[in-house]
N, C-alpha and C positions, 0 to 999 in steps of 0.2 A: 107687749112688748116684749121686741125680737132680740133674739140670744145668736151674738155671730161664733159662727161654727167655723174652724180648724179643722187639715189636715190635713197629715203628718206622713208625711212621702220619704219614704228610706233610704228609699233608688238613687232618686236625686241632688237626697244630702251628700251621700258620697263621689255622688260626680263631679259635687263643687259647682261654685253657677258658672255660668256658659260663659265660653273662649279660654277657659283656666286649662284645659284637659295635659296629661303630663305627654310626653316626644317617645316617639315610638320605636323602637330597635331599628330599621332600616333609616329614618329618620337620623338617631340618634352617627350614624355607623357618615350619613353623607356630609351632614358637619364635621365629625373627626377629618373627613377625606379631602373635603373647601380648607379645612385650616392649614392641614400639613403642604395642599399644594400651593396655599397663599406661601406658608413659613419654608418653605422651598425656592418658592422663590425669589423669597428678600433673602433667604442663602446665600444663594446665586447670584446674585444682584452684587448683594457685599465682599463675593468671593473676588466678584470682575472687578467690585470698586478695589480694591483696595489691590487685585495684581498688577494692574491698571496705574498706581497711583504711585505702587513700589517702585514699578518698570521706569516710570517717571523721573522717582526722586533718583534713580541708580542712573539716568541718562542725563539731568540735569545734575549729578554729580563726576559726570565723567567731560559734562561742556565746561565746568568751572573751572575740573583742573587743567584740561587744556589749553583751554583759553590763559590761565592763568602763566601754564607751568613754558609756552610757548611764546608768548606777548617777552615774559622774560628771559630767554634766551636771546627773542629777537635783537631785544635793547645791546645786550652784550655784544651780539656778532657783528652787528652793526655799530662799533665800535673798535672793530680789532683792526689794529696798528695806528689808529688818530694817534696823532700828533697836532694837536692847534698851532695854527699862526706858522705856519714852514706850508711854503710850494710844491708843489710837484715837478718843476719843471724847476729846480734851483737854476743861477747862474754862476759864471766861476768866479763869479768877482772880490771876493772875500779870501783866494788865490792868489799869491805873490810866482808860482809854480802853474803854469800851463799846462801842463802836460797830468796833473794829478786833480786839477779845475774841470782836464772837464772829464773824468768820470764823475761823474755828477749829477744827474739829470734827475735823477729820482729820489722824493723824497725817503733816503734811505741814510738809519742814523752812522755812521765812523764810527771806530775805533780807533785810539793811536795801536799801531802795531807792539803787539806785545807788553803792553803794560798795562793791563784790563785784564780781570778773570772774569769773567763773565758766565754766571750758574744758569743755566738753561733748565727748569724742573731736574736737576738732577745730573742733567749730562754740558761738562765745557764747552761753550762756545769758543773754540779760538780761530786765530788766523790763520785764511782758506791758505792753503799749500799753494794754489793761482797766483792768489796776488801781487803784484808786483813790489817789491822792494822800494822806495825804503819806511813809504808812509803810511799807512791805513790800512785797515778791511774795513767790509761793511757788513753789520748784522743781515742774516740771511730773511728770506720773508720766514721762514720757516721758524723763525726767535717770536714770530709776531701769533704766526695761525700756524696749526700746529691740531692733526687730527693722528686716529689709531683707526685703524678699523681690527674690529674685534669678533672672530671667530673661534668660539668655544670658551678656552682658557689662554688661548696666546691671540695677541695682538702683531696686526702690522703698521707702521714699526712696533720695536719693542717699546712698554712703557716706564717709562722711568722710573727707579727705586728709589728708596728709602725717605726723607722724613717730606718729600716733596713726591712722593711717589705715589699710584693707589694704592687699594686694597686687590689682592688676589679675587681670580674665579673662584666660583663656586656655588653649592646651597648654605652652606650655615651662615648665622646671624654675619650681618659684616664681610660678607664677600660682595665681591663685584658681580652683579649680576651675568652671568655665560652667555655670549656675544653681542654684546650690547655693543654699541663705540664709543670713545671718550675725543672728547673735542677742547683743545686748551688755547684758548685768545686773550691777548696782550694792547691794552691804550694806556695811552697817556690820560687823567684826571688833572682837571680844570683849569682856570688860565695860562698859570707859570706865570713868573715874577719880571717886571720890568728893571733895569738897571743900567748902570755908567760903565763905563771902564778906562779904566786905567789906562795910560801909555803901555807901549808893550818893547820890552827890550831887546834890540835886536839879535842879543844872544838867546831870547826866547824866555816862554815861561815866565814872564814878569807880569803877566798880565794881572789885573786884582778886578773884581766885580762888587759894584758897591749895589744893593742889590733894595728897591722900595718897599720897604715890607706892608706895606700898606694897595701894593697893586695885585694882589695874589688872592684875594677876595677870601681869605682864610688866615688861620694863624703862623708864623713864619717859623718853619717848620725842619730847618737845614741846621743840624750837625756835623764837626768833622768826621770823613772818612765817608760821605754821603756822595754817590755818587748822582751829578749835575747833566744837565741836558741841556747844551746849548741851540739853542733854533736862532736863527736868521734868516729866517722866513723869506726866504727864495734869495739870498745873497748866497749864500753855499747849504751843502745837504747838513745836517743837523749833526752836531760833533757831541759825546759822552768823555767825562774828562770825571774826576776825586778828587775831591774839593778837600781845604781844610778850611773854619771856619773862623769868626772872631768876629764878635759882634752879628751888624750886615752885610759884611767884609767875606766876598770868597773869594780863593786866590790856590788857583789847582795844582794837586802835587807836582813837584818834577816829576816828568814824565808822560802826565797823561795828558794833557791839553798836545794838541799837535805844533809842534817847533812850528815861533812865530813867524822866522823866514819862510816860512811854504804857506799860513793861513793868520790871517789876520781876520779876529773878531769884529764884529758891527761896535761900531759902541754906545750902542742902547740909544743914541738920542738921533738915530733917524728917522723918517719916515715906515719903517716898513714895522716895526712896533716889537724890537726883538725879546726876547723873551728865553730866560731859565727854566727849570725843572725837576721838581728832585725827581732824579731818577729812581730813589731809593723808597719813597715813601707814595707818592704821586705814579707812578707805576702798576698797574693794575693788572695781572694774573687771573685770571678765571679758568675755573674747568666744570665741566658738566662730563655727571657717569650718572648707572644706579647700582643699587646699591641694596641687600636681603635688610631692613631693618625688623626691630620685633613689633606685634601688635600689642595697641597700648591698652584693649580690651580686655580685662582679666577675664571673661570669660571665653577667651578665646591663647591660654596658655602656651607657648613652643611657637603660632602661630604666625608665619615671618611674609612682611609686606614690601613686594620689588619697590625701590623710593628712588626718584631723580633727585641725586647732588649737586650742588652748588658747592665750587669753595675759592675762596676770594682771597689773595694773597695768605695764604696759609688757612685760612677759619674756614670751616665744613659747617654748611648746614642746610638740613630736610626742607625737599625745596614743593614737591609735592609727593604723595603714596600714587601706588596704583598705575606705577609707569613700567610694562611688561618688559619693550624693546624701545632699543632707541641708535638710529641710524644719522647720517649724512654723509651726503654726497656732495662732491664740492665742481663748479660749475669752473673750468677751468679756459682760457682765452687757447685758438687753435695756432701754429706757427703756420700752419700754409693757407687757410682762407681765414684767418680772422674769424672761425665762430663758435659756437660753445660745446664743449666738450662734458658733460660729468662723471666725473671718475670717484670711487674708494679714495681714502686715504693710501692706502698702499698701490694702488692705480698711479697718485700725484708723484707718492716718495719714487715709486722706481723708474716714472718716468721724465726724470728731473735729468736732462741731457744736454747736452749743446744742440744735438738734434730737434728737441723740442722747445724747450726757452727759446723763449721770444728774444732780440737785443734791444739794447734803450734805443732812443729816437740814431738814426748815424749825424744828425749834424756835431754831437758830441762824441763821434772821431777824431778822432785832431791830436796836435802832437806829439805822433805815433804810436800813443797808444791801441792796445787791441782788447775792444771792446768784450771780447770772448771772456775777461775775465768776468764779468760782472753774471755767468750764469753758473752762479756758484750751486753750492749742494742742496740737493731739495729749495731747487732753481725756479720749482713751477709751480709753488707755492703762492708767488707771488706773481702768478699768471693770473688768482683765484677772482672773478668776478660774483658772486653766490657761493653763497651754502644754501643746500635742500634738505631740511630737518624733516625727520620723518622718526613718528612717538606713537604708542600701539598704549593706551590707556584703558582702564577697566574699571569699574565698581568698587575696589577694594575690597568688599564683603560681598558673602553668597546672596545673589535672587531668587532665593528657592523656588519663585513659581514657574523659573524659565523652563521650558521645554530645548532638548538641543539643537531643535530649529533657532530659536529665538537666537541661544548662543553664538548661530554663525558669525563669521567674521572674517572680514579680508583686509590681511596687511601687506599692501603694492609688494614690498623686498623681498618676498617671498614668492612673486608672480602667483600663475594663477590665474585665470578670466573668474571666478567669483567670489562669495563670500562659502566659510565649508566649516562645521561646527570641528569644535577641538577636540582631540585625540585623548589615550591616556594620559598624554603631558602634553607644554604648549611646545612649538618645536623651536629649535634653538636653544632657546631657555635650557630648558627642558623642566621648567617649574607643574605645577599642578593646574589645570585647568580651573576646579572648583566649577560652580555654575555660577561665572556672570557674562553680566555683556562687554563685550570690548569694539571700539572705533580706534582708527588711526587720522588722526592728525598732521597735517604735512604742510609745511611752513618754507616760499624761497624767500632769499632773505639776497639782500645785493650788500658786497664786501665796499664800502664806497670810498675807502682808504685804501683801496689794493691800485697796481702802479708794476709800470712793465720798464 
């Protein structure tokens, strides 16, 4: 019988099973190095992706804010001076006085001399000194489109003050951003109200307008004392008067409607669909400017953000934040060659004179009336054919990953030949530049309701 014999190898037992040896120091160091390289690559990739993502998010914010703000301004600017159902080539058909009827070639609202006092953003609009007696005066085109070129804390022409004015320029909360322009446009809203007219007495002022309350597309909104705009849709220029209201019947207050021996309103039953508009309640006055508002982020106490403001009929709203600059240029038709010249608001005002403003058509120069009376103060505002909007938008919040080269921008109003990085303070406005991306938005809007 054979006995199995085993030999115990102490050295082999210490080495363990084949293939299960420990790492040497060199191998461990190489493994750590490779791990660090992979980690560094992942971190670099994450950083680059994060930087790109934040830059893209910032650019998306600029694009969204810019498109919204510009489209909102375009909608108002296209409506500037709008008066529906009124021809821009009105005939003297409603006038019994040929000389006065000869003065009505344009879509210009006429007001009875000294009968009404109109307020235009705090400044009285009165009878023109050069307008002949005894009839009427036209509202200047500057009543419907009025721009203000601002440099630092002052504007030309001077900004209105009072309850319908604008905040002063400065760098404190609620101040207007220094160097940003201001623009006010006005237009009539709604389809107006159909009416029928009672006979006009020979002595005048006996006209009464029975309004069709179902024709205005809304609730009948006339009350005694309201200003009423009478649009004769081409028979004559639109007329403004003040009314007493009883039910659906409007009666002009004495001295506010033109004398019936001079002007006979359409009956309201003709083919042209004459209309009445509530000039007090349906005449929109819209203004745009930049103002410093508080940052709502609680982690940034005291920080101010330049914001585009829009005010309609006394109600102000924040339109969009991150608008640093706002400038308007006005395309006016040239009296010399019929071409277009782009001017600032101050230049439009300073060039409103007999040598620059064009006359209406010569076909309306009759009855011995000097057509030069149409060259009213601010007359070049009625020669506008377009408005060019320039706005500089930023990302609102700092994009900390941006380098100075990334922050370079170009605002065409300032001139120059290309993008440059901002200095310690922004030009004109004096605001701190932060670490933000900036882009300029430009829009050219046709003034469809302009007339000459």
